[in-house]
MITI-685347 format. One record per residue (C-alpha): x, y, z; chain. Coordinates in steps of 0.25 Angstrom, whole numbers, always signed. Last residue first. Layout:
BEGIN
{{X; Y; Z}; A}
...
This chain:
BEGIN
{{-38; -416; -58}; A}
{{-45; -402; -54}; A}
{{-45; -400; -69}; A}
{{-40; -386; -68}; A}
{{-26; -391; -65}; A}
{{-26; -399; -81}; A}
{{-25; -391; -90}; A}
{{-16; -381; -81}; A}
{{-6; -394; -80}; A}
{{-7; -403; -67}; A}
{{-4; -401; -53}; A}
{{-10; -411; -45}; A}
{{+3; -415; -38}; A}
{{+6; -402; -34}; A}
{{-8; -404; -25}; A}
{{-1; -416; -17}; A}
{{+13; -407; -15}; A}
{{+6; -395; -10}; A}
{{-2; -404; +0}; A}
{{+10; -410; +5}; A}
{{+17; -398; +5}; A}
{{+3; -392; +14}; A}
{{+4; -402; +23}; A}
{{+21; -401; +25}; A}
{{+19; -387; +30}; A}
{{+4; -390; +39}; A}
{{+15; -397; +43}; A}
{{+24; -387; +47}; A}
{{+16; -378; +51}; A}
{{+10; -390; +64}; A}
{{+24; -393; +67}; A}
{{+27; -378; +70}; A}
{{+35; -368; +62}; A}
{{+44; -359; +66}; A}
{{+43; -345; +61}; A}
{{+55; -337; +57}; A}
{{+50; -328; +50}; A}
{{+56; -330; +37}; A}
{{+59; -345; +35}; A}
{{+49; -349; +46}; A}
{{+37; -341; +41}; A}
{{+41; -343; +29}; A}
{{+39; -356; +31}; A}
{{+26; -354; +34}; A}
{{+21; -344; +24}; A}
{{+25; -355; +14}; A}
{{+17; -365; +19}; A}
{{+6; -354; +23}; A}
{{+7; -350; +7}; A}
{{+6; -366; +3}; A}
{{-8; -367; +0}; A}
{{-7; -358; -13}; A}
{{-6; -374; -19}; A}
{{-20; -378; -15}; A}
{{-25; -363; -21}; A}
{{-17; -367; -35}; A}
{{-24; -380; -34}; A}
{{-36; -376; -32}; A}
{{-33; -363; -44}; A}
{{-31; -376; -53}; A}
{{-17; -375; -59}; A}
{{-8; -369; -71}; A}
{{-13; -353; -71}; A}
{{-14; -354; -57}; A}
{{-1; -356; -55}; A}
{{+2; -345; -63}; A}
{{-6; -336; -56}; A}
{{-2; -340; -42}; A}
{{+13; -337; -48}; A}
{{+7; -324; -53}; A}
{{+2; -325; -38}; A}
{{+13; -324; -32}; A}
{{+21; -314; -40}; A}
{{+12; -305; -37}; A}
{{+5; -306; -24}; A}
{{+16; -313; -14}; A}
{{+27; -307; -23}; A}
{{+25; -295; -28}; A}
{{+13; -289; -19}; A}
{{+17; -296; -5}; A}
{{+31; -292; -7}; A}
{{+29; -278; -12}; A}
{{+20; -275; +1}; A}
{{+28; -280; +10}; A}
{{+40; -272; +3}; A}
{{+32; -260; +2}; A}
{{+26; -263; +17}; A}
{{+41; -264; +24}; A}
{{+47; -251; +17}; A}
{{+37; -242; +21}; A}
{{+26; -234; +12}; A}
{{+16; -247; +12}; A}
{{+14; -246; +27}; A}
{{+8; -232; +27}; A}
{{-6; -235; +30}; A}
{{-11; -245; +18}; A}
{{-25; -248; +22}; A}
{{-32; -238; +14}; A}
{{-24; -236; +2}; A}
{{-20; -250; +1}; A}
{{-37; -254; +2}; A}
{{-38; -244; -10}; A}
{{-25; -250; -16}; A}
{{-31; -264; -18}; A}
{{-40; -263; -29}; A}
{{-29; -260; -38}; A}
{{-23; -272; -34}; A}
{{-34; -280; -36}; A}
{{-36; -277; -50}; A}
{{-19; -281; -54}; A}
{{-22; -295; -45}; A}
{{-35; -300; -52}; A}
{{-27; -296; -66}; A}
{{-13; -299; -64}; A}
{{-17; -313; -58}; A}
{{-25; -315; -73}; A}
{{-14; -308; -80}; A}
{{-3; -316; -72}; A}
{{-9; -330; -75}; A}
{{-13; -325; -88}; A}
{{-28; -328; -93}; A}
{{-32; -338; -102}; A}
{{-46; -338; -96}; A}
{{-42; -351; -87}; A}
{{-31; -340; -79}; A}
{{-42; -331; -77}; A}
{{-51; -341; -71}; A}
{{-38; -344; -61}; A}
{{-36; -331; -57}; A}
{{-50; -334; -52}; A}
{{-49; -346; -45}; A}
{{-38; -341; -40}; A}
{{-42; -327; -35}; A}
{{-54; -334; -29}; A}
{{-50; -345; -21}; A}
{{-40; -335; -14}; A}
{{-53; -328; -12}; A}
{{-60; -339; -7}; A}
{{-49; -339; +2}; A}
{{-50; -326; +8}; A}
{{-64; -331; +9}; A}
{{-61; -341; +17}; A}
{{-54; -331; +27}; A}
{{-65; -321; +27}; A}
{{-74; -330; +30}; A}
{{-67; -339; +42}; A}
{{-63; -325; +48}; A}
{{-80; -321; +47}; A}
{{-85; -333; +53}; A}
{{-74; -333; +64}; A}
{{-67; -343; +69}; A}
{{-58; -343; +80}; A}
{{-47; -354; +82}; A}
{{-45; -362; +96}; A}
{{-32; -366; +104}; A}
{{-32; -380; +98}; A}
{{-36; -374; +84}; A}
{{-23; -367; +83}; A}
{{-15; -379; +82}; A}
{{-23; -381; +66}; A}
{{-22; -367; +63}; A}
{{-8; -367; +63}; A}
{{-8; -361; +49}; A}
{{+1; -371; +44}; A}
{{-8; -383; +48}; A}
{{-19; -374; +45}; A}
{{-14; -374; +31}; A}
{{-8; -389; +29}; A}
{{-22; -395; +30}; A}
{{-26; -386; +20}; A}
{{-14; -390; +11}; A}
{{-21; -405; +15}; A}
{{-34; -402; +11}; A}
{{-26; -396; -2}; A}
{{-22; -406; -8}; A}
{{-33; -416; -7}; A}
{{-41; -406; -12}; A}
{{-32; -404; -24}; A}
{{-31; -421; -24}; A}
{{-46; -422; -26}; A}
{{-49; -412; -39}; A}
{{-52; -399; -38}; A}
{{-64; -396; -46}; A}
{{-64; -387; -58}; A}
{{-77; -377; -63}; A}
{{-69; -366; -65}; A}
{{-78; -357; -56}; A}
{{-84; -365; -47}; A}
{{-75; -378; -44}; A}
{{-62; -366; -44}; A}
{{-70; -359; -35}; A}
{{-73; -371; -26}; A}
{{-56; -377; -26}; A}
{{-52; -361; -25}; A}
{{-63; -359; -13}; A}
{{-56; -374; -8}; A}
{{-40; -369; -10}; A}
{{-44; -356; -4}; A}
{{-50; -363; +9}; A}
{{-38; -368; +17}; A}
{{-29; -354; +13}; A}
{{-42; -344; +18}; A}
{{-47; -352; +31}; A}
{{-34; -357; +34}; A}
{{-27; -344; +34}; A}
{{-39; -338; +43}; A}
{{-38; -347; +53}; A}
{{-22; -345; +56}; A}
{{-21; -333; +54}; A}
{{-33; -328; +66}; A}
{{-49; -329; +63}; A}
{{-54; -315; +61}; A}
{{-39; -309; +57}; A}
{{-34; -320; +49}; A}
{{-48; -320; +40}; A}
{{-48; -305; +38}; A}
{{-34; -306; +33}; A}
{{-39; -317; +21}; A}
{{-49; -308; +19}; A}
{{-42; -296; +16}; A}
{{-32; -305; +7}; A}
{{-41; -312; +0}; A}
{{-53; -303; -6}; A}
{{-45; -295; -15}; A}
{{-36; -307; -23}; A}
{{-51; -313; -23}; A}
{{-57; -301; -27}; A}
{{-48; -300; -41}; A}
{{-51; -314; -42}; A}
{{-65; -312; -44}; A}
{{-64; -298; -51}; A}
{{-54; -307; -61}; A}
{{-65; -318; -63}; A}
{{-77; -308; -66}; A}
{{-68; -299; -77}; A}
{{-64; -313; -83}; A}
{{-81; -316; -85}; A}
{{-86; -328; -76}; A}
{{-91; -340; -84}; A}
{{-80; -347; -87}; A}
{{-79; -359; -95}; A}
{{-75; -352; -109}; A}
{{-59; -350; -103}; A}
{{-56; -365; -102}; A}
{{-52; -366; -116}; A}
{{-39; -357; -111}; A}
{{-33; -347; -119}; A}
{{-16; -348; -119}; A}
{{-12; -339; -111}; A}
{{-12; -324; -113}; A}
{{-1; -315; -111}; A}
{{-3; -303; -121}; A}
{{+10; -295; -116}; A}
{{+0; -283; -113}; A}
{{-8; -292; -105}; A}
{{+4; -299; -97}; A}
{{+10; -285; -94}; A}
{{-5; -281; -87}; A}
{{-6; -294; -80}; A}
{{+9; -291; -73}; A}
{{+6; -278; -69}; A}
{{-6; -283; -61}; A}
{{+2; -294; -54}; A}
{{+10; -282; -52}; A}
{{+1; -274; -47}; A}
{{-8; -286; -39}; A}
{{+4; -289; -31}; A}
{{+7; -273; -28}; A}
{{-9; -270; -25}; A}
{{-11; -285; -19}; A}
{{-1; -284; -9}; A}
{{-4; -270; -4}; A}
{{-19; -273; -3}; A}
{{-14; -286; +7}; A}
{{-6; -278; +14}; A}
{{-15; -265; +17}; A}
{{-25; -278; +19}; A}
{{-17; -284; +30}; A}
{{-14; -273; +37}; A}
{{-1; -265; +37}; A}
{{+10; -264; +49}; A}
{{+23; -269; +40}; A}
{{+31; -279; +45}; A}
{{+36; -281; +32}; A}
{{+45; -295; +39}; A}
{{+29; -303; +44}; A}
{{+20; -296; +31}; A}
{{+32; -304; +22}; A}
{{+30; -318; +30}; A}
{{+16; -316; +29}; A}
{{+15; -313; +14}; A}
{{+25; -325; +9}; A}
{{+16; -335; +9}; A}
{{+9; -329; -3}; A}
{{+23; -331; -11}; A}
{{+26; -344; -8}; A}
{{+8; -347; -13}; A}
{{+16; -341; -24}; A}
{{+27; -350; -26}; A}
{{+15; -363; -23}; A}
{{+9; -358; -35}; A}
{{+18; -357; -45}; A}
{{+25; -371; -40}; A}
{{+11; -375; -43}; A}
{{+12; -369; -58}; A}
{{+26; -375; -61}; A}
{{+21; -389; -55}; A}
């Protein structure tokens, strides 16, 4: 259960992003905030990976290493592509179709896309129980987002908005499966996360220089960048990577759907928001899905089989 709890705690860290931005109240674009988050968090993860490398830290050799034809540099590049593409695609989708639709499309599609990529790249088929738990969790996300109630008043779907939101879900799936491929090759989870995020952090520097507009030099902006970088990126992905080391990527992707649950609870406890009956029902449904999925977790060797 410890890897499962690690992924759930990572999802809780992810869920603080919106609350942190609301409390900071800085006037900054989503692209600028995302780039600063990646620079801080990716730098921390890169330093952790370098320290591990200097110590000669390495997991026991895996017999599955030879199954993968993709070269290691390409696996890292694919993971880095997922990191860099996720946030711009996510915010583009929410801008074009609204927050509720964009969030549901991204979060709802990411476990499915992860299952497809895992089947294609790692030859692992997800279990029927995972499929049921994922469908239940997606229903919970629909309820929490409020999209079902909004549907009565009419929702606008644009092809570009749908495409970018699905692209964000695919980017998250690409990061998850690429990280698992590195772990299959006997990489330590800290080295896998550090390699992907460390390189991505370097590529975020030009974005910050072009979009920062001075908000980073304020106390509120600096505090926001440090929280998002250290807690929601470095800390969260260290937990995420350790959980992924012991669980199938499909399981990890579905467990990550606990993020909207945490965000809703933080909205009540920190921002004083009130939960509608729909949101309360969605929280209950997500909890049921996570409990169902938690019963499928096994030691690392068994979890990959999806049985």
